[in-house]
N, C-alpha and C positions, 0 to 999 in steps of 0.2 A: 689410270691411265693418267699421262702427264698433258700440262698446258699446251698450246699452240706453238709459243715460242720455244720448247723445250725438246721437240722433234728432233731427232738424231738424224743429221745428211748421211745415209750408205754409200760406201763405195762402190755402188754397181748403178746404172740407169734401169728405167723400164723399157719394155718393148720398143716404144715409140722414141727413146732417148731423153726420156724426161727423168728428172732427179726422182730418186726414191729415199722416203723416210719413214723411218721405226718411232714408235709413241709405244716407250714403255717405261717403268719406273724400274725395273729390273735390269741394271747394268750387267749382272752376271747370268742373264738369261740367254737361251739358245742362240737368238738372232743377234744380239749384244756381242756376243764370243763369235760368231761367224763373222761378223762387220770387222772386229777385232784382227781376227785372222787374216782375211783377206787384206785389210789395210797392212799389215804387218809385209804380206808377200808384196804387195804393192811397192813400198818403201825398199824392200831388197831387191826387186826387181831395179827399179829405177836407179840404186847405186852400182848393182854390177854395170848397168847402160851406161853411167858415167864412166865408169873405170873405162868399159871396152870405147865410148867416145873419144877419151885420152888418147888412149892406145893407136884407135883408129886415125885419127887426125893428126898424128905425130909421123904416123905411115906415109912418107911421101908413095909408094906404090899402090894405096887405097885409090880404087876405082870410082868416077863419078856413082855409079849405080849403087855399090855399096853404100856410099856416104849418104846416097839419098833412102836408101833402105833404113840405115841407121838414124836418119833424122825423123824420120817416120815413127821409130820407135821412141825415138827421144821425146816426141810431142804425145803421144800415148802415154809414157810413163809420166810427164809434167803434167798432164791434165790428173791422171790418177792422184798424184801426190799432192796436186792443188786440191782436188775434192777431200783428201785426207786432212790437208791442213784446215780448211775452210770449218770443216765437220768438228773436228777436235778443237780448234778456236771456239767455236760455239760452244762446246761440251763446256771449256773451261771457263768463260764467260757465265753461264747457267751455273755452275757447281761451286764455281769460287766468288766468295763474297767479294765487294769492290772495295778497293783499297784506295784512299784519299792522299 
């Protein structure tokens, strides 16, 4: 098993909204690959939402309700991508030697 400072933040939350972590030495294991796949989906969703947001905000005909829905979706995607960035940043810090 990995040390406490090597836990991987997973791209989903527990039942109470608390972060979930994975402790494993196998980066190619089932849970690691599942997390990698979910992160890829979350990043793809965020990219699609960003494109849609640009189009929606440029359209003067877009109503307030649609803009509010888009803002909620963007906030959720940003939360997901931020979690991925934190997790991957931590993985990089643990796995790469420090450069001086």
